[in-house]
Structures are given as structure tokens and as C-alpha cells.
C-alpha positions as a LaTeX table, in Angstrom:
\begin{tabular}{lrrr}
\hline
Residue & $x$ (\AA) & $y$ (\AA) & $z$ (\AA) \\
\hline
Met1 & 33.08 & 103.06 & 80.79 \\
Glu2 & 32.01 & 102.22 & 77.24 \\
Ser3 & 33.61 & 103.91 & 74.27 \\
Arg4 & 32.77 & 104.09 & 70.59 \\
Ile5 & 34.91 & 104.49 & 67.49 \\
Gly6 & 33.93 & 106.98 & 64.83 \\
Val7 & 34.79 & 109.62 & 62.28 \\
Ile8 & 34.32 & 113.38 & 62.61 \\
Gly9 & 34.35 & 115.55 & 59.50 \\
Ile10 & 34.98 & 119.27 & 59.93 \\
Val11 & 34.73 & 121.98 & 57.27 \\
Val12 & 36.05 & 125.41 & 58.25 \\
Asp13 & 34.71 & 128.16 & 55.98 \\
Asn14 & 36.83 & 130.92 & 57.53 \\
Pro15 & 40.09 & 129.33 & 58.69 \\
Lys16 & 41.85 & 132.66 & 59.23 \\
Glu17 & 39.17 & 133.71 & 61.72 \\
Val18 & 38.46 & 130.51 & 63.67 \\
Gly19 & 41.26 & 128.13 & 62.69 \\
Gln20 & 43.12 & 128.68 & 65.94 \\
Arg21 & 40.00 & 127.96 & 68.03 \\
Val22 & 39.35 & 124.77 & 66.05 \\
Asn23 & 42.92 & 123.65 & 66.74 \\
Asp24 & 42.55 & 124.57 & 70.42 \\
Tyr25 & 39.48 & 122.30 & 70.70 \\
Ile26 & 41.29 & 119.51 & 68.86 \\
Arg27 & 44.15 & 119.85 & 71.33 \\
Glu28 & 41.71 & 119.89 & 74.27 \\
Tyr29 & 40.14 & 116.62 & 73.09 \\
Ser30 & 43.36 & 114.98 & 71.88 \\
His31 & 42.79 & 112.15 & 74.38 \\
Ile32 & 39.98 & 110.79 & 72.15 \\
Ile33 & 41.68 & 111.41 & 68.78 \\
Val34 & 43.28 & 108.37 & 67.16 \\
Gly35 & 44.18 & 110.01 & 63.84 \\
Arg36 & 43.88 & 113.29 & 61.98 \\
Met37 & 44.07 & 114.43 & 58.38 \\
Gly38 & 43.79 & 118.11 & 57.52 \\
Ile39 & 43.69 & 119.63 & 54.06 \\
Pro40 & 43.83 & 123.39 & 53.44 \\
Tyr41 & 41.78 & 123.87 & 50.27 \\
Arg42 & 43.30 & 127.23 & 49.42 \\
Glu43 & 41.54 & 127.62 & 46.06 \\
Arg44 & 38.20 & 127.66 & 47.92 \\
Gly45 & 39.39 & 129.42 & 51.07 \\
Ile46 & 38.36 & 126.55 & 53.36 \\
Ser47 & 39.99 & 123.82 & 55.42 \\
Val48 & 38.76 & 120.24 & 55.67 \\
Ile49 & 39.68 & 118.06 & 58.64 \\
Ala50 & 38.92 & 114.37 & 59.18 \\
Leu51 & 39.37 & 112.86 & 62.63 \\
Ile52 & 39.22 & 109.24 & 63.78 \\
Val53 & 38.07 & 109.18 & 67.39 \\
Glu54 & 37.49 & 106.72 & 70.20 \\
Gly55 & 35.69 & 107.91 & 73.30 \\
Thr56 & 32.47 & 108.02 & 75.22 \\
Thr57 & 29.44 & 109.46 & 73.50 \\
Asp58 & 29.53 & 112.24 & 76.10 \\
Asp59 & 33.10 & 113.23 & 75.19 \\
Ile60 & 32.49 & 113.00 & 71.45 \\
Gly61 & 29.24 & 114.96 & 71.75 \\
Ala62 & 30.85 & 117.69 & 73.85 \\
Phe63 & 33.71 & 117.98 & 71.36 \\
Thr64 & 31.50 & 118.17 & 68.26 \\
Gly65 & 29.15 & 120.56 & 70.05 \\
Lys66 & 31.96 & 123.02 & 70.81 \\
Leu67 & 33.20 & 122.85 & 67.23 \\
Gly68 & 29.70 & 123.23 & 65.79 \\
Asn69 & 29.09 & 126.38 & 67.82 \\
Leu70 & 31.93 & 128.18 & 66.04 \\
Lys71 & 30.75 & 130.50 & 63.27 \\
Gly72 & 31.60 & 129.09 & 59.84 \\
Val73 & 32.38 & 125.58 & 61.10 \\
Thr74 & 30.35 & 122.58 & 59.93 \\
Val75 & 30.73 & 119.30 & 61.81 \\
Lys76 & 29.36 & 115.83 & 61.08 \\
Ser77 & 30.09 & 112.64 & 62.97 \\
Ala78 & 29.44 & 108.96 & 62.43 \\
Leu79 & 29.93 & 106.44 & 65.24 \\
Thr80 & 30.05 & 102.67 & 65.11 \\
Pro81 & 27.19 & 100.92 & 66.89 \\
Lys82 & 29.69 & 98.56 & 68.56 \\
Lys83 & 30.67 & 99.53 & 72.09 \\
Phe84 & 34.07 & 98.84 & 73.59 \\
Cys85 & 34.90 & 98.48 & 77.28 \\
Asp86 & 38.16 & 99.76 & 78.72 \\
\hline
\end{tabular}
């Protein structure tokens, strides 16, 4: 199966309300996560998370779709055009 490498940016506007669900989804998709950086921006009351991922477009799409359906969560992804075979 072909996989792609990419970056997912997540902004959580209400971390106290949905932060746990965001972390649950990150844990659920940990098999495609290569690296993670999370910054709680307390002065603005938001959290910003950057993920490096490698997985199929189906897995990455399912993951970003679940995150994007959470109220107050904005998700953007960028994938490399190069495909890798396992």
C-alpha cells in the first residue's frame, strides 16, 4: 500500500471542552504520527498542534475528518506528492 508524508496543523479554540477528544483521536491514529509539537497559547485561550504524519491518504483523511468535525477545531493538512511503498 502506498503512503504519503505530510504535515497536519490543528488549532483548538476551546481546549478545555474538546482537548481530551483531540488527544483521543491523536492516540487512535498514533500509528501514522511520526512527530508532534503542541503549544498551549494560554494568553489567547487556544492550543496549536503540529503533526508530522506518514500514512495512506485514506488514513490521513479519516483522521483529519474526525478532528475537523469537532466544534472549535480547525485542521489543515499538506501532503507530499511523492508516494512511498511499504
